[in-house]
N, C-alpha and C positions, 0 to 999 in steps of 0.2 A: 610245819607247824616250825615257827621261830622263837614263840615266849612271847613276842611283842604284844598279841592279843591279851596277855595276863598283864603286862607292863600298862599299858595304855588302859586296862578296864579299872585296873586298882590304882593308877597312878597317884591319884590324892593320897590315898590310904599309905602308899608305900613313902611319900615325902614327908608325910605327917608321921611315921615311925621313925625316920632319919631324922627329923627335928627332936622327937622324944628321947631318943637315944642320945642327945648331946651332939648330932650334927648340925654344926653352924653354916646358915645359908642367909643371904640376904633378901631374898624372896620366900613368900607364902606358899603352902603347897600348892593352891589354886593356879598360882601365878606359874609355879615350875610345871604343873600338869598341863597350861595352856602354852606354853614353850615348846613342851615336848610334842603336842599335837602340832602345831605349827611346823616343827622340825621334821615330822612325819608327812607332812604335805608338801614341802618343801621338796624331801625326798624322793616323793612321787613325781612331782613337776620335772624334776632333774632327771629320774630315769626316763621318763616319758620322751625328754629330749634326746637322751644320749643313745636310746635304742636303735633311732634312726640312721646312726652313724657307726654304732659298732655292733658285733653279731651279739645276738641274745644268749648265747652260751656263754662266752665270756663275760658277758653283764648279769648272768645269774652266777656264776662262779666268783667274781669279784664280791656281788652282794654278800654272799654267804659268806665269804672270808670275813669281810667289815662287820657284817651281823654277830659273828661267832665273838670278834673282839669286841665290840661293843657291850654286847650281853654279858662277856666274861668284866669286862670293867664295872659295869651296874652291879653284879654278884658282889665284886671285891668291896664297892664303896657302902654297899647295902648292909655287908656281913661286917665290916669295920664301924658302922653307925651304931 
């Protein structure tokens, strides 16, 4: 469980809440949600390609470390919004 299902499921509401609380953005919440979905698809495609060249265990560890970093950043930015 990574928390990404929650962020993907409530992406529009999260981006609307950020906007309501004074967060400035050049995109509306729907566009932000779309970019989030596109980045998820790109991430899956990159992982499918790299799994052929690297060991699965190292990819899993690297993915969890990056996921931890980025979810922490999301939490920090949402908290400040």
